[in-house]
MARTOR-468091 format. One record per atom (N, C-alpha, C, O): x negated, y, z negated; residue in one letter. Coordinates in steps of 0.02 Angstrom, whole numbers, padded with zeros to 5 digits, always signed. Layout:
BEGIN
XYZA/...
***
This chain:
BEGIN
-00580-01814+00109X/-00496-01810+00076X/-00490-01844+00058X/-00435-01868+00073X/-00535-01891+00003X/-00512-01902-00071X/-00534-01835-00120X/-00502-01817-00169X/-00591-01807-00095X/-00649-01774-00134X/-00603-01693-00142X/-00603-01659-00194X/-00561-01674-00066X/-00514-01636-00068X/-00468-01646-00109X/-00457-01613-00159X/-00426-01713-00082X/-00348-01711-00163X/-00366-01696-00219X/-00329-01663-00256X/-00424-01716-00236X/-00477-01734-00315X/-00464-01632-00323X/-00423-01600-00358X/-00514-01609-00277X/-00493-01538-00286X/-00422-01477-00305X/-00408-01428-00341X/-00403-01508-00269X/-00297-01484-00252X/-00294-01500-00339X/-00311-01455-00377X/-00269-01573-00372X/-00245-01599-00429X/-00287-01559-00470X/-00245-01533-00507X/-00354-01533-00490X/-00411-01505-00525X/-00374-01430-00501X/-00367-01400-00555X/-00353-01396-00461X/-00349-01314-00460X/-00252-01327-00487X/-00228-01284-00523X/-00217-01378-00468X/-00164-01372-00475X/-00165-01379-00570X/-00128-01348-00608X/-00206-01418-00585X/-00203-01427-00658X/-00238-01354-00716X/-00217-01325-00766X/-00276-01353-00688X/-00321-01299-00700X/-00222-01221-00712X/-00192-01206-00764X/-00208-01196-00634X/-00169-01147-00637X/-00118-01185-00662X/-00088-01137-00685X/-00081-01233-00678X/-00024-01262-00728X/-00031-01248-00814X/+00016-01243-00854X/-00117-01245-00831X/-00122-01244-00901X/-00140-01168-00900X/-00133-01147-00957X/-00159-01124-00862X/-00155-01074-00850X/-00092-01012-00849X/-00105-00953-00856X/-00047-01031-00844X/+00024-01006-00847X/+00065-01010-00892X/+00108-00969-00908X/+00047-01089-00929X/+00056-01101-00989X/+00037-01035-01029X/+00064-00982-01046X/-00024-01067-01033X/-00084-00987-01095X/-00044-00912-01092X/-00036-00863-01129X/-00031-00927-01044X/-00014-00843-01010X/+00044-00838-01052X/+00044-00805-01104X/+00103-00879-01026X/+00190-00878-01011X/+00196-00889-01141X/+00238-00857-01173X/+00150-00932-01173X/+00147-00923-01209X/+00142-00885-01277X/+00169-00886-01332X/+00081-00843-01232X/+00072-00795-01250X/+00122-00714-01269X/+00140-00681-01318X/+00127-00715-01172X/+00191-00630-01183X/+00261-00660-01205X/+00302-00627-01172X/+00298-00707-01246X/+00334-00719-01272X/+00283-00718-01348X/+00315-00750-01390X/+00229-00698-01372X/+00237-00711-01454X/+00255-00617-01443X/+00280-00604-01498X/+00256-00564-01410X/+00243-00503-01373X/+00316-00492-01418X/+00356-00537-01429X/+00321-00424-01440X/+00389-00376-01460X/+00422-00363-01376X/+00466-00399-01353X/+00400-00322-01349X/+00409-00315-01277X/+00384-00343-01249X/+00353-00387-01279X/+00376-00342-01161X/+00358-00357-01138X/+00376-00303-01058X/+00430-00284-01037X/+00325-00294-01037X/+00320-00200-00982X/+00296-00233-00911X/+00248-00271-00912X/+00322-00224-00864X/+00301-00223-00800X/+00273-00174-00786X/+00283-00127-00824X/+00237-00164-00739X/+00230-00090-00701X/+00230-00086-00623X/+00195-00056-00582X/+00283-00130-00619X/+00313-00124-00532X/+00364-00211-00560X/+00339-00259-00589X/+00444-00201-00534X/+00500-00243-00517X/+00486-00307-00492X/+00525-00354-00498X/+00416-00309-00455X/+00410-00392-00426X/+00351-00434-00495X/+00351-00492-00515X/+00311-00381-00514X/+00301-00417-00568X/+00331-00423-00637X/+00310-00460-00681X/+00384-00384-00642X/+00424-00391-00706X/+00482-00464-00693X/+00494-00510-00732X/+00502-00454-00638X/+00550-00522-00583X/+00515-00571-00612X/+00544-00607-00652X/+00418-00585-00592X/+00392-00632-00597X/+00392-00660-00682X/+00392-00720-00699X/+00390-00595-00735X/+00362-00626-00759X/+00426-00668-00835X/+00415-00701-00886X/+00498-00634-00796X/+00542-00634-00821X/+00565-00700-00825X/+00591-00724-00875X/+00548-00747-00740X/+00548-00801-00741X/+00522-00836-00771X/+00552-00871-00811X/+00451-00837-00762X/+00396-00851-00827X/+00434-00879-00915X/+00436-00933-00944X/+00456-00812-00930X/+00488-00799-00996X/+00526-00839-00996X/+00520-00897-01017X/+00596-00798-00958X/+00653-00803-00969X/+00676-00765-01039X/+00703-00789-01088X/+00656-00700-01025X/+00655-00642-01073X/+00662-00588-01022X/+00650-00585-00962X/+00689-00541-01072X/+00679-00471-01051X/+00634-00429-01064X/+00600-00419-01115X/+00638-00391-00981X/+00557-00378-00960X/+00562-00300-00935X/+00587-00286-00880X/+00536-00249-00980X/+00556-00172-00999X/+00511-00142-00899X/+00449-00136-00896X/+00540-00134-00859X/+00485-00114-00815X/+00472-00024-00817X/+00520+00014-00822X/+00403-00002-00814X/+00413+00068-00836X/+00331+00087-00770X/+00280+00054-00762X/+00345+00126-00751X/+00310+00122-00694X/+00233+00161-00712X/+00238+00206-00754X/+00185+00154-00694X/+00122+00187-00714X/+00105+00263-00716X/+00101+00286-00659X/+00096+00301-00757X/+00046+00375-00725X/+00013+00365-00650X/-00042+00340-00638X/+00049+00385-00613X/-00011+00440-00553X/-00040+00493-00537X/-00011+00538-00507X/-00133+00499-00563X/-00138+00588-00542X/-00122+00578-00475X/-00126+00527-00440X/-00102+00646-00461X/-00099+00661-00377X/-00098+00735-00384X/-00077+00763-00333X/-00114+00774-00430X/-00119+00853-00423X/-00203+00847-00394X/-00240+00870-00437X/-00227+00831-00355X/-00285+00830-00306X/-00245+00838-00235X/-00265+00867-00184X/-00191+00808-00244X/-00165+00774-00196X/-00082+00819-00163X/-00074+00820-00102X/-00037+00847-00203X/-00017+00886-00218X/-00006+00961-00159X/+00038+00975-00118X/-00036+00978-00168X/-00048+01050-00167X/-00098+01039-00058X/-00123+01084-00025X/-00093+00968-00041X/-00097+00973+00043X/-00058+01001+00090X/-00009+01007+00053X/-00040+01024+00143X/-00006+01064+00200X/+00044+01011+00235X/+00023+00972+00277X/+00095+01011+00221X/+00174+00937+00261X/+00114+00966+00322X/+00059+00939+00320X/+00127+01019+00372X/+00119+01047+00433X/+00050+01030+00467X/-00005+01022+00440X/+00070+01024+00548X/+00001+01016+00583X/-00082+00978+00544X/-00140+00990+00526X/-00001+00905+00555X/-00037+00848+00526X/-00082+00811+00600X/-00059+00816+00657X/-00145+00777+00583X/-00156+00756+00667X/-00133+00688+00678X/-00131+00642+00638X/-00113+00690+00752X/-00107+00598+00731X/-00144+00528+00744X/-00155+00490+00792X/-00161+00533+00662X/-00184+00481+00663X/-00138+00464+00587X/-00106+00497+00547X/-00165+00363+00603X/-00155+00371+00538X/-00205+00319+00491X/-00235+00269+00510X/-00203+00351+00418X/-00245+00335+00371X/-00245+00281+00334X/-00190+00278+00307X/-00288+00221+00313X/-00275+00193+00286X/-00323+00197+00228X/-00379+00221+00240X/-00305+00167+00139X/-00360+00184+00094X/-00348+00130+00073X/-00290+00111+00072X/-00410+00080+00048X/-00402+00016+00034X/-00468-00031+00031X/-00510-00019+00075X/-00474-00055+00011X/-00556-00104-00033X/-00560-00149+00028X/-00503-00148+00050X/-00593-00182+00063X/-00590-00206+00133X/-00613-00263+00100X/-00667-00292+00108X/-00557-00279+00057X/-00541-00398+00044X/-00501-00393+00096X/-00479-00347+00132X/-00492-00478+00090X/-00442-00515+00121X/-00376-00483+00118X/-00345-00446+00156X/-00366-00505+00068X/-00280-00480+00045X/-00260-00416+00105X/-00211-00414+00143X/-00303-00376+00098X/-00270-00326+00116X/-00247-00305+00193X/-00225-00252+00215X/-00258-00359+00221X/-00246-00394+00297X/-00260-00305+00340X/-00216-00265+00359X/-00324-00299+00344X/-00331-00240+00413X/-00331-00264+00482X/-00321-00223+00527X/-00340-00321+00492X/-00337-00337+00568X/-00211-00312+00574X/-00177-00306+00625X/-00201-00308+00535X/-00131-00349+00540X/-00136-00243+00584X/-00110-00220+00634X/-00168-00221+00547X/-00149-00153+00567X/-00203-00133+00634X/-00193-00087+00674X/-00250-00171+00634X/-00277-00151+00711X/-00243-00188+00751X/-00251-00169+00809X/-00205-00237+00746X/-00156-00265+00815X/-00091-00217+00807X/-00060-00214+00860X/-00076-00195+00777X/-00012-00148+00765X/-00040-00121+00797X/-00026-00138+00854X/-00097-00060+00795X/-00122-00019+00833X/-00141-00019+00897X/-00149+00034+00925X/-00150-00064+00921X/-00177-00083+00992X/-00102-00096+01020X/-00093-00065+01072X/-00043-00134+00998X/+00029-00111+01014X/+00061-00081+01007X/+00114-00112+00997X/+00068-00027+01006X/+00083+00029+01006X/+00021+00047+01066X/+00016-00015+01070X/-00001+00058+01087X/-00074+00101+01115X/-00042+00092+01182X/-00035+00131+01229X/-00018-00001+01169X/+00009-00015+01228X/+00044-00004+01265X/+00040+00015+01324X/+00120-00026+01200X/+00204-00017+01213X/+00215+00058+01254X/+00254+00074+01299X/+00153+00103+01213X/+00172+00179+01211X/+00118+00215+01230X/+00074+00236+01193X/+00123+00223+01301X/+00081+00274+01337X/+00057+00340+01318X/+00005+00369+01335X/+00112+00360+01274X/+00110+00410+01264X/+00090+00446+01175X/+00100+00494+01138X/+00053+00376+01181X/+00029+00395+01111X/-00045+00365+01127X/-00062+00327+01082X/-00083+00369+01169X/-00150+00363+01196X/-00204+00395+01158X/-00262+00380+01171X/-00189+00440+01109X/-00206+00518+01097X/-00242+00496+01021X/-00294+00520+01000X/-00180+00419+00969X/-00188+00405+00901X/-00260+00396+00902X/-00311+00394+00937X/-00236+00392+00837X/-00305+00360+00799X/-00296+00312+00756X/-00251+00280+00782X/-00310+00287+00709X/-00324+00233+00679X/-00372+00225+00616X/-00384+00166+00609X/-00407+00269+00563X/-00449+00284+00493X/-00449+00225+00448X/-00425+00246+00395X/-00465+00161+00442X/-00490+00124+00379X/-00519+00115+00346X/-00557+00067+00347X/-00516+00177+00282X/-00573+00193+00231X/-00587+00155+00187X/-00553+00108+00206X/-00606+00140+00150X/-00628+00100+00083X/-00697+00089+00039X/-00740+00131+00026X/-00695+00048+00029X/-00744+00024-00017X/-00749-00050-00028X/-00720-00098-00054X/-00796-00036+00002X/-00864-00137-00007X/-00890-00147-00053X/-00934-00112-00077X/-00864-00208-00079X/-00890-00222-00155X/-00974-00254-00165X/-01014-00248-00211X/-00977-00289-00099X/-01026-00343-00089X/-01038-00338+00002X/-01018-00299+00045X/-01082-00401+00002X/-01108-00383+00083X/-01033-00442+00096X/-01010-00415+00146X/-00994-00491+00085X/-00948-00507+00087X/-00918-00460+00155X/-00909-00451+00215X/-00914-00446+00103X/-00869-00353+00106X/-00855-00302+00158X/-00811-00264+00178X/-00915-00320+00171X/-00991-00268+00237X/-00989-00333+00283X/-01018-00326+00337X/-00961-00393+00271X/-00952-00435+00331X/-00888-00439+00353X/-00882-00460+00411X/-00834-00425+00322X/-00766-00416+00352X/-00756-00360+00387X/-00701-00354+00414X/-00808-00302+00395X/-00824-00227+00403X/-00819-00241+00451X/-00763-00237+00476X/-00882-00267+00498X/-00926-00300+00548X/-00874-00365+00579X/-00874-00381+00638X/-00841-00390+00540X/-00787-00428+00598X/-00699-00399+00617X/-00652-00418+00651X/-00716-00341+00569X/-00643-00303+00634X/-00668-00245+00623X/-00638-00195+00603X/-00739-00252+00639X/-00759-00205+00697X/-00765-00234+00771X/-00763-00198+00821X/-00774-00321+00772X/-00770-00322+00807X/-00707-00334+00841X/-00706-00366+00893X/-00665-00314+00820X/-00596-00354+00820X/-00578-00299+00854X/-00549-00315+00906X/-00586-00221+00844X/-00554-00198+00912X/-00576-00168+00956X/-00557-00120+00989X/-00650-00220+00953X/-00683-00193+01008X/-00662-00232+01040X/-00688-00224+01095X/-00597-00308+01043X/-00596-00352+01073X/-00528-00346+01108X/-00491-00391+01125X/-00522-00305+01111X/-00432-00280+01078X/-00450-00211+01124X/-00408-00203+01168X/-00484-00178+01124X/-00531-00125+01187X/-00497-00044+01109X/-00510+00015+01118X/-00470-00061+01066X/-00460+00026+01033X/-00519+00021+00985X/-00505+00036+00927X/-00585+00003+00998X/-00619+00008+00953X/-00657+00091+00955X/-00700+00113+00916X/-00630+00121+01006X/-00651+00203+01033X/-00613+00223+01008X/-00606+00281+01029X/-00549+00205+00941X/-00498+00265+00917X/-00476+00243+00878X/-00415+00252+00871X/-00510+00206+00833X/-00508+00189+00771X/-00621+00144+00745X/-00666+00108+00767X/-00590+00213+00657X/-00628+00231+00618X/-00654+00201+00568X/-00608+00182+00533X/-00717+00183+00540X/-00724+00169+00505X/-00735+00167+00449X/-00770+00117+00444X/-00726+00197+00380X/-00750+00257+00295X/-00783+00184+00283X/-00761+00132+00307X/-00843+00192+00240X/-00856+00132+00201X/-00880+00183+00155X/-00908+00231+00181X/-00874+00181+00080X/-00883+00183+00030X/-00891+00248+00042X/-00941+00284+00040X/-00815+00263+00061X/-00825+00368+00048X/-00845+00421+00012X/-00787+00440+00022X/-00858+00446-00007X/-00869+00508-00060X/-00781+00524-00060X/-00736+00515-00019X/-00784+00558-00138X/-00705+00600-00164X/-00673+00644-00086X/-00622+00642-00052X/-00732+00677-00086X/-00727+00750-00029X/-00708+00701+00026X/-00652+00705+00051X/-00768+00639+00052X/-00688+00627+00116X/-00647+00606+00095X/-00604+00623+00135X/-00618+00572+00050X/-00581+00539+00062X/-00507+00594+00057X/-00446+00589+00058X/-00557+00643+00051X/-00462+00691+00016X/-00459+00735+00077X/-00404+00760+00085X/-00511+00754+00130X/-00505+00764+00209X/-00435+00706+00209X/-00374+00710+00201X/-00465+00673+00217X/-00423+00624+00286X/-00367+00604+00260X/-00336+00565+00296X/-00334+00622+00192X/-00288+00620+00161X/-00242+00702+00179X/-00185+00711+00198X/-00268+00725+00171X/-00273+00781+00197X/-00263+00831+00269X/-00261+00891+00282X/-00261+00781+00295X/-00263+00784+00381X/-00210+00714+00407X/-00174+00730+00455X/-00200+00640+00384X/-00174+00622+00421X/-00101+00647+00433X/-00065+00696+00421X/-00098+00583+00464X/-00003+00592+00472X/+00045+00523+00431X/+00094+00526+00394X/+00006+00467+00456X/+00035+00407+00433X/-00020+00390+00375X/-00080+00404+00378X/+00027+00347+00304X/-00029+00302+00287X/-00004+00243+00277X/+00053+00231+00256X/-00045+00207+00290X/-00025+00111+00282X/-00074+00078+00247X/-00134+00087+00233X/-00004+00009+00229X/-00008-00030+00170X/+00001-00100+00214X/+00060-00109+00230X/-00045-00152+00237X/-00017-00217+00260X/-00004-00281+00197X/+00044-00320+00202X/-00035-00283+00161X/-00039-00333+00125X/+00022-00338+00093X/+00046-00295+00056X/+00048-00395+00109X/+00100-00445+00078X/+00099-00445-00025X/+00060-00465-00069X/+00134-00427-00024X/+00154-00433-00112X/+00117-00394-00129X/+00062-00420-00134X/+00115-00334-00144X/+00051-00285-00158X/+00069-00281-00235X/+00125-00302-00224X/+00069-00277-00264X/+00138-00266-00341X/+00147-00215-00354X/+00203-00207-00380X/+00109-00157-00347X/+00116-00109-00357X/+00117-00060-00300X/+00161-00043-00262X/+00067-00047-00305X/+00028-00010-00243X/+00015+00059-00210X/+00029+00084-00156X/-00039+00092-00302X/-00053+00146-00288X/-00052+00170-00221X/-00010+00200-00187X/-00118+00146-00210X/-00131+00208-00122X/-00068+00217-00105X/-00066+00277-00115X/-00019+00204-00089X/+00036+00212-00085X/+00065+00254-00093X/+00075+00293-00047X/+00095+00267-00166X/+00075+00319-00222X/+00040+00410-00169X/+00068+00461-00147X/-00028+00384-00173X/-00062+00427-00133X/-00044+00441-00097X/-00037+00502-00105X/-00021+00425-00038X/+00003+00469+00029X/+00060+00465-00003X/+00084+00516+00023X/+00091+00452-00028X/+00134+00491-00023X/+00121+00570-00049X/+00117+00615-00006X/+00115+00585-00122X/+00089+00626-00132X/+00035+00672-00108X/+00020+00724-00137X/+00007+00651-00054X/-00024+00710-00023X/-00001+00725+00049X/-00035+00746+00095X/+00068+00708+00047X/+00102+00728+00122X/+00094+00676+00171X/+00116+00687+00227X/+00060+00609+00156X/+00083+00564+00223X/+00163+00539+00213X/+00206+00553+00172X/+00161+00495+00272X/+00227+00456+00285X/+00207+00377+00288X/+00184+00339+00329X/+00231+00375+00219X/+00231+00316+00230X/+00241+00225+00239X/+00268+00193+00194X/+00219+00196+00294X/+00234+00124+00303X/+00193+00096+00295X/+00136+00099+00317X/+00221+00059+00258X/+00216-00067+00205X/+00239-00076+00220X/+00295-00058+00238X/+00187-00142+00226X/+00235-00208+00207X/+00305-00204+00155X/+00313-00181+00099X/+00350-00237+00200X/+00424-00248+00165X/+00431-00307+00101X/+00467-00354+00083X/+00371-00267+00080X/+00365-00321+00018X/+00370-00310-00071X/+00371-00251-00089X/+00372-00336-00097X/+00332-00298-00201X/+00363-00254-00215X/+00424-00251-00208X/+00310-00190-00249X/+00299-00126-00282X/+00313-00103-00206X/+00369-00126-00197X/+00293-00068-00138X/+00324-00043-00086X/+00366-00050-00077X/+00394-00004-00046X/+00393-00092-00088X/+00451-00113-00074X/+00528-00082-00105X/+00573-00048-00080X/+00509-00127-00201X/+00574-00125-00223X/+00556-00040-00261X/+00603-00001-00267X/+00497-00023-00280X/+00474+00030-00306X/+00480+00106-00309X/+00511+00151-00336X/+00411+00087-00248X/+00366+00140-00227X/+00414+00174-00144X/+00453+00217-00165X/+00420+00169-00084X/+00468+00214-00026X/+00534+00201-00025X/+00564+00175+00022X/+00568+00229-00101X/+00635+00199-00079X/+00689+00269-00077X/+00660+00323-00066X/+00727+00271-00082X/+00800+00326-00021X/+00762+00359-00081X/+00728+00322-00118X/+00767+00448-00095X/+00770+00498-00141X/+00811+00558-00143X/+00786+00611-00125X/+00874+00554-00165X/+00910+00605-00159X/+00971+00606-00102X/+00996+00654-00074X/+00990+00503-00094X/+01003+00484-00035X/+00959+00471+00054X/+00989+00451+00104X/+00883+00490+00051X/+00891+00512+00112X/+00797+00485+00114X/+00775+00486+00057X/+00743+00462+00168X/+00703+00392+00178X/+00673+00461+00158X/+00690+00520+00156X/+00616+00422+00142X/+00521+00422+00115X/+00496+00401+00151X/+00451+00440+00166X/+00495+00333+00197X/+00470+00317+00206X/+00497+00253+00269X/+00549+00256+00301X/+00459+00214+00271X/+00469+00147+00333X/+00427+00103+00282X/+00387+00123+00240X/+00457+00006+00303X/+00431-00019+00289X/+00436-00068+00363X/+00469-00054+00414X/+00376-00149+00347X/+00370-00189+00391X/+00346-00245+00380X/+00320-00264+00328X/+00359-00294+00460X/+00329-00356+00411X/+00283-00404+00467X/+00237-00443+00456X/+00309-00389+00520X/+00227-00416+00543X/+00235-00344+00606X/+00275-00298+00614X/+00160-00372+00647X/+00123-00338+00693X/+00178-00297+00732X/+00183-00236+00721X/+00215-00325+00772X/+00279-00292+00809X/+00307-00228+00804X/+00310-00177+00839X/+00327-00247+00748X/+00360-00205+00680X/+00325-00166+00661X/+00350-00110+00655X/+00248-00173+00642X/+00221-00098+00617X/+00190-00079+00675X/+00158-00027+00672X/+00192-00108+00723X/+00193-00045+00800X/+00232-00017+00822X/+00214+00025+00863X/+00323-00024+00808X/+00391-00004+00802X/+00368+00044+00767X/+00357+00092+00803X/+00355+00052+00712X/+00390+00098+00647X/+00329+00159+00648X/+00339+00214+00623X/+00261+00139+00682X/+00220+00194+00715X/+00250+00244+00762X/+00252+00306+00762X/+00272+00201+00803X/+00295+00224+00863X/+00347+00253+00811X/+00307+00280+00773X/+00414+00264+00783X/+00462+00310+00779X/+00427+00352+00749X/+00439+00408+00772X/+00359+00355+00674X/+00350+00422+00634X/+00318+00469+00694X/+00335+00527+00706X/+00257+00424+00735X/+00244+00466+00785X/+00301+00506+00815X/+00289+00565+00830X/+00357+00484+00825X/+00422+00507+00891X/+00474+00588+00846X/+00509+00625+00881X/+00469+00595+00795X/+00496+00636+00751X/+00491+00721+00763X/+00446+00759+00783X/+00521+00724+00754X/+00526+00809+00761X/+00474+00840+00705X/+00480+00811+00651X/+00452+00864+00706X/+00399+00933+00645X/+00445+00937+00616X/+00445+00921+00557X/+00495+00956+00644X/+00551+00979+00557X/+00540+00915+00515X/+00502+00903+00468X/+00604+00861+00561X/+00615+00774+00528X/+00527+00777+00507X/+00542+00781+00448X/+00473+00778+00507X/+00453+00739+00474X/+00405+00772+00421X/+00366+00740+00387X/+00413+00838+00417X/+00419+00875+00359X/+00475+00885+00298X/+00468+00907+00241X/+00542+00854+00340X/+00586+00835+00260X/+00539+00750+00245X/+00525+00748+00185X/+00524+00710+00268X/+00477+00661+00256X/+00453+00662+00219X/+00464+00618+00178X/+00408+00707+00205X/+00342+00736+00194X/+00342+00752+00090X/+00310+00746+00037X/+00402+00773+00122X/+00463+00810+00062X/+00460+00777+00026X/+00423+00786-00022X/+00490+00732+00032X/+00526+00699+00009X/+00512+00634-00020X/+00533+00588-00055X/+00482+00650+00002X/+00408+00583-00014X/+00381+00631-00095X/+00387+00623-00156X/+00352+00682-00048X/+00304+00692-00108X/+00341+00696-00199X/+00317+00676-00252X/+00426+00742-00181X/+00430+00739-00225X/+00474+00683-00263X/+00488+00691-00323X/+00492+00632-00233X/+00487+00594-00271X/+00444+00540-00291X/+00467+00493-00323X/+00360+00545-00269X/+00326+00483-00362X/+00305+00609-00395X/+00279+00632-00446X/+00325+00633-00355X/+00303+00677-00424X/+00354+00661-00482X/+00346+00658-00543X/+00394+00654-00451X/+00467+00652-00514X/+00433+00556-00533X/+00402+00540-00584X/+00444+00533-00503X/+00433+00473-00566X/+00387+00428-00575X/+00383+00369-00589X/+00343+00483-00560X/+00268+00437-00583X/+00206+00496-00605X/+00147+00496-00586X/+00241+00547-00655X/+00225+00554-00656X/+00200+00585-00746X/+00243+00627-00760X/+00148+00579-00809X/+00135+00553-00832X/+00174+00589-00899X/+00155+00583-00957X/+00241+00635-00875X/+00294+00656-00904X/+00372+00570-00926X/+00405+00539-00968X/+00350+00581-00852X/+00391+00522-00841X/+00364+00479-00848X/+00396+00428-00838X/+00297+00472-00868X/+00302+00415-00904X/+00307+00371-00998X/+00323+00326-01037X/+00272+00446-00980X/+00253+00466-01074X/+00326+00441-01108X/+00332+00396-01150X/+00388+00486-01075X/+00477+00455-01076X/+00499+00398-01087X/+00532+00373-01133X/+00466+00369-01017X/+00489+00279-01008X/+00463+00212-01067X/+00493+00161-01083X/+00420+00230-01082X/+00340+00206-01143X/+00384+00195-01203X/+00402+00143-01230X/+00395+00248-01216X/+00457+00244-01277X/+00501+00227-01265X/+00524+00189-01308X/+00543+00237-01212X/+00588+00208-01227X/+00589+00156-01209X/+00627+00128-01248X/+00569+00113-01166X/+00544+00047-01198X/+00518-00001-01254X/+00505-00061-01249X/+00513+00035-01302X/+00484+00012-01384X/+00534+00024-01381X/+00544+00030-01321X/+00594+00037-01413X/+00645+00061-01435X/+00695-00004-01422X/+00754-00001-01438X/
***
């Protein structure tokens, strides 16, 4: 216990020293910019100065021509197999969906992402074991270190794009979902909540959730949309990110922030 307390103290000292140096550097800048509202608020609280939010440009050229019609009944996650991505939440929510709504027994969950090292590969095996223990392994597909071609195919055919990470600073994968024509479902926090999955022209562009049960209910809501209503959400989502997160918009906002 004494060693543990000492380690905690050292970590706390390191963190405060790092924050002090970080804040000092930020205060020397003429202009402070952040790529999301959540990050902007965090920096603003540190330095008590104006922070301008400039969304990053997102290259969606390869995604924006995918058809919005005829999507498969699948839920796609594109994310590295890191612990903070909370893939287990997706598997549990998928299990809940299939148990609570028998009309979705034909649905599929696809987890696609890169593995940086053996720890990530071990995490994939743990997730596979979780899916098996919950009885959804035959409907859950893992695609590790996929080629760009496979990624594009998955984005062009899935119905729902899911992100369960808490406090994702921005969320490029959510932008890619929307540009590709998937209906996004993301954790109700940080970038996906404040900046990305926001109403466009007064109407919904996607869904948010916090807990396993809520994620499963939102999955059900999306799958139960009529084809017409689903296409309307997909179209708004695509138009929203194409308009707000283009190179042209970024260039203009960046120059405005400098003035």
